[in-house]
N, C-alpha and C positions, 0 to 999 in steps of 0.2 A: 430224334424228331423226323418225320417224313417230309420230304421236300419235292415239290414239283412246281415248275415255273408257270406252265401254260395249261389250259384246259385241253384235255385229250380229244374233245369233240370239235370245238370251234378255234382253238388256238389262242384265245384271249389270255392276257396275263391274269394270274390268280392273286389279285390284290383286294378285291371287294369282299366285304363281309358276306358270308353264306356259301363260300366254296367248300369243297371237300377233297381230300386226298386219301386214297386207299390202295392196297395191293390188288392186282388183277384177281378177281374171284376164281378164275380157272387155274392159272399157274402160280400166282403169288410172286412172281419174279419182277414184274414191272409195276411201277406206281402209275395209278390212273388219277388224273386231276379233272375235276368237274367244277365249272363256274356255276354261279347261282342260276343263270338263265338256262343253261343246258339241263341242269338238275330239274328245274321246274317244268321244262317242256319235254323231259325224257328223251333228249337227243341222243342218238346212238354214238358209241365210241368203239374203237378197235384196239385191242392190245397189241402193240408192235412186236411182242415176244412170241405169243402163241396164236394170235389171230382171233381170240375170243371177241365176240360182238355183244356189247351190253347196252341196256337202256339208260 
């Protein structure tokens, strides 16, 4: 199971229903966590491994 504690955009803990966790679409090395709010508002995130910026 993939595990990420905090949202990669805002840093909030991923405990609410509606969050997602997935590997970086560019490098696949780092897990990206997205809280419900950031997903709904398309808030940008940056992969700490490769610098990929995603919505």
